[in-house]
N, C-alpha and C positions, 0 to 999 in steps of 0.2 A: 574359450576359444575354439572354434571349429577347427575341424581337421585341415580344410582349405587355407584359413588363415595361418595355421601353424606350419602348414609347408611352405606358405610363401615366406614366412619368416625364417625359415631352415634355409630357403632358396638364397634368400637375401645375404644370409651369413656365411654361406657356403664359401664363397670365395674368400672369406678373411682367413688369416692364418690362424693354425691351432697352437698351442703350446709347444715348445722345442722339447726334444729329450731331455736335456739337461734340465731345464725349467721344471719340467713334470716330476723328476727325480728329487729336485731341490724342494718342491712344495710337498710331494708326499713324504719324504723324510722329516719336514719340519712339522707336518701335520700329524702324520703318524706316530711317531715316537711320544708326543705328549699324550694323544688318545689311547695309546698300549698303557700308559702309566695310568691314566684315569680309569681305565677297565680294571686294572690290576687293585686300585685303590676302591673303585666299588664293588668289585668282586671280594675283596677282603672284608668290606663294611657289610654285606651280605651274608659271608660266612660268620660275621660276629654276631650279627641279629638272629642269627640260629644256633649259636654256641653256648648260650645260658637259657636258663629256665625263665628268668626274669624277664628276657627280651621276648621270648616266645608266648608269655603270658600276661603281656602288658599292652591294652589297644593302641597306646600312642607308637610303640615300636612296631608292632604288626603293620599299622598303617606306613610307618617310616619303610619297612620292609618293601611293600609293595610299589611305593613311589621310586625308591631305590632300583628296584627289579624294572619298572618300566623305563626309568631313565636308561640303565644299563644296556637293555635290549635296544633301545632306540639309539644309542649312540654306536652299538656293534652293528646294526642294520645300516645305519648312516655311513660309518668308516667302510663297509663291504661295498656299498655303493659307489662310495667315492674313489675306492681301489679299482673296480671295476671301470669307471669313469676314466680314471688317470691311466688303464692299461688300453682304452679305448676299445673295449670290448661291446659290441651291439647286440643287445637281447632282442629277442622276439615281444610282442606286446604282451602275451598272457605271462610270461614269465617277470617281465618289469612290473606288470600289474599286483604279482604276489608280493615282490619285494617292497612296491611302494604302498600297498595295502598295509603289510605288517609294521611298516616306518609308522604310517598315519595311527594305526591301532596303539602302538606304545607310547606316542607323541600326545594323544587325547588322555590316557590313563593319568598322566602328571598333573594336570590341572583340577580333575574331578578327585583325585586323591586329595590335593591340597585343601580343597573344599571340606571333606570329612576331616581332615587334620585340623582345621581351623574350627570346626564345630564342635571336635572333641575337645580343644583348647577352652572354647566358651562354655560348654558344660562343666570342665573342671575348675573354673574359676567363679562362676555364676550359680552353679548347682553343685557344690563340693560334696554335700551328703548324699546326693544321688548319683553321683559320677560312676561309683562302681557298680550301681544296679543298670545305669544306662549303657555305658560303654563297658559292656560286658565282651569277652572274646568272640562269643556267638554272634552279638549284634555287629561287632567288628566285622566279622567276616562276611555276614550279610551285606554289609555297606560295600565291601570290597567285590563282591560278585555282582552286585548292582552296578558299580563302576564298570566293570568289566563288559556287562552285558549292554550297558548304555553304549559303550564305545563299539562293540561288535556290531550293534543295530545300526550305527553310523556308516561302518565298514560296509556291510550288507546293501545299505542303501547307496551308496556308491558303485558298487557292483553292479546292483540292477541298473542303474542309469547307464553304466558303461556298456551293459549288454544291448541297450538300443542302437549303439553305433554299428553302422553298416560295414564291419570286419570284410565281408565277402568282395566288397567293392575295391579293397586294397590288392594291389598287385602281389603283395607278399606282407606276410605278419611280421618280418624282420623290421626292428625299428632303423630308422636312418640316422640317429644320434643317440648319445648317451641315455641311459635310463634314469629318469627324474619324476619327480611329482608333475612339473609342468608337461613333460611330454604325454601324461595320461590325461590331460585335460581335453578330451578329444572332442566333446560337444559342450556348446554354451550352457546346458542346463547342469552339466557336472561343475563348471567354474562358478555358476551362480550358486547352486546348492553348496559348494565348499566355503564360499564366503559369508552365505547365510549361517550355516552351522558354525563357522568359527566365532561370527560376530554374537551369536546368541550363547555359545558355549562360555566365551572370556566374558561376556556381559553379566550373564548371571554367576559365573565364579566371582568375578570382580564385586559384585554387590553382596554375595554371600560372605566373602571374607571381610568386607568392609563393615558390614553390618555386625559380624562376631567381634571386630577389633572395637567399634563403638560400644558394644554391649560390654566388653570386658573394661573399656574405659570407665563406664558409668559405674560398673561392680568394685572398681578399683578405689572409688572415692568414698565407698560403703566403709563405716567403721568395723565391720564385720568380716571384712574381707582381708586375707592374708596379702599384705603389700608386695612383699619379696615374690609370691607367686604370681600375682597380677602383673607384676612388672615384667617378669620372665614371659609370661605369656603374650602381652603387649609386642616385646621385641620377636618373639615367634611368628607372630601373626603379620609384623611388619616385614619379616623374611619372606613368609608365604606371598605377599603382594609382588616382591620384588621377583620371586620365582614366577608367579604367574606372568608377570610382564615379560620376562626372558621366554617364558614358553610361548607367549603371543607372538614374539618377533620371529620366533621358529617358523611358527603357522603362516606368517606374513612373507616369508622369504620366497615363495613362488609369484607373488603379486608383485614384488620388488624387482625380482629379475625380469619377470614380464614387461614392465614397466621401462627398465634401463635399457631392455633388448631393441627397441623402436628407436633408440638414439645414440647406441654406443656400437662399437664393433665388437665381433665375437669374442676376441682374444682378451679384451678389457674386459668382457662380461666374465669370462673365465677366471680372470686373475680376482674380481669381485666377489665371485662365487665362493673362491677358495678363503678370502678373509673372513666373508659372511660364515663361512661354516665353522670356522673356528670359534667365532665370538657367539653366534647364535644355536650353535649345534653342540660342540664339545664341551665349552666353558659352562653354559648352564647344567649339563648333565652330570658334571662334576662337583658342583656346589652343594648338592643334598649332602654328599658324605663329608666334606670339609666343612660344612655349616653345623652339622647335627653331630657329626664324629667329634669334633674339637669341644662344642658348646656343651655337650651334655658330659657331665663328670660321671656319669654310669658308663657310657660308651667310650669315652676316651681312653681310660687306662687298658681297657680290652682291645680295643683297636688298635693303640699303638703298640701293644704286645703282640699281636698277629703281624702287622704290618714290619715289625723289627725282627722277624723270626722266632718270635716265642722267647726273645731275651726277657730277662725279668727287669724291670726299672720301677723305681719308687718315685710317686708323685707327691709332692706337698698338697696337703689337705687346702680345699679353697675355703675362703670365708663366704 
């Protein structure tokens, strides 16, 4: 979206009403409270994954830590931007760009980490004798560094594309609306690159996870494969596909809002954005803690121990 088109859209909606104070306080409370709870749960989960040697020296737990860290950071940045928007604080373009790029960076980490986690499960089931040799802590660290470098290159590309925008032609660098990823689509090429990168990332990630699932499914039919382990791996890979879909929905947020903004009033768009924020930003970022923290029999007692202020609980043995 060019700056001229974006300005025209803003002028069209400028006459529409904003949320009233009471409505803003109500939405901020309803959204802020669960967000704080999920940040606490995610933070506790991160602490749990660093509290024991078995978590620090097992590749799948190290990958889980990276996924949780990215989700927690993304949730924190998104909530900060939401609070700033609710308070009607207008930023300058450079400051908004930093916040948006940090949010995009952490958002890209999740699908890439899910791919590595899926491949780890594939190796664990299909090549159990070589799993310890392939998925070493060193190799896991290299994979995580690769994930972050790939995401950073994407952010660097976006920054270079934004530098071509003639900011000197603006009367002021002060933004005329709240900071969001939509407001930083200043040039058509930025919008086109964003869509192309999103499609490439999630098609590639979807193919990788699906192939891992099919490989584990084939291995599960083999007589030499541990059936219970293969079944757990299949369930985990299905969860990875669900998480990937939820991550995709968050990256499509800007496109959805852009499409709706042409046919709906501003106040309606603001309310829709509040609802979408809960379902495609907050909930997906807390699923990792709930899914892995409660499903994994090694993590569950330690996580509940820390969540319950280190009170001692006895847990029945699982069959």
